[in-house]
N, C-alpha and C positions, 0 to 999 in steps of 0.2 A: 401506381404508380409501378410495374413488375421489375422483375430483376431485368427483361430485356430491355426493356426500356433505360432502368436506369445505367445498363451500359453502353446501349448506343449515349445518354446525354455524355457521359464520362471522359468514353472514345474521344471524345471530340472540345474535352479539354485540350489549353493549351500544355503544353511536358510540363512544368514544373508546377502548374497546378496535382494534375497523376500524379506525381509525384509525392503529392502532399498528405491527399485520398492512401496513394499504397500505406506509405506508415502509418496514415490513421487509423486504418482497417490490421494491419501490423502487429500493432499498437494492442488493440480491440484483440486484440487474436491470443495474446498471453494476458491479459489481464484477470487477475483472481474476480469469481463472481463475488457481491455479497458476502451468497449461502458458505462462500470459502472462505471469505475474509474475517467472518461472523466464527467461525470452523478453527482457523487460525488463532483469533483472539480466544478463544474458552480452550485451546489446547496450553496456552502464552500463561492463563489466566490459573490453569488448578498448576503448569509446572512452578509457576510463584508462589502459590499455595506449599504447594508440596514440601519445599523449598523451606518458607517461616516453618511449619509444623517436624519437619527435620531439624530445624536446629543449622543448616547452611547459610544464610543469611543473617543479622544483627537489623533487626529491625532501628529505625530511629528516628526522634520526633521532626517538624520540621520544622521548628527550629534550629534543631543541633543540625539540618543538613545550611538552613541557613546560613549558620555559622562555619560549619565546617566549606560551604561553596565560597567566601566571601574570603578566608580565610587563602584555602590557593587564585584565588582572585589581585591578591595583595601583592 
């Protein structure tokens, strides 16, 4: 199906369904690609590794984290 046929089909839909499609299409334009997502996470991983390497953050064990979370929830 080519774009002209899709356009004709879509324009024949009721207004609420066309509005729903408009929102989906606009959201798809704003959504990052898989490559973008991978790049974002890679940069975040490097940032976090740098914070650890430079001593900006202190690492804690999973057990210590659990104790701190439980203390906050009490």
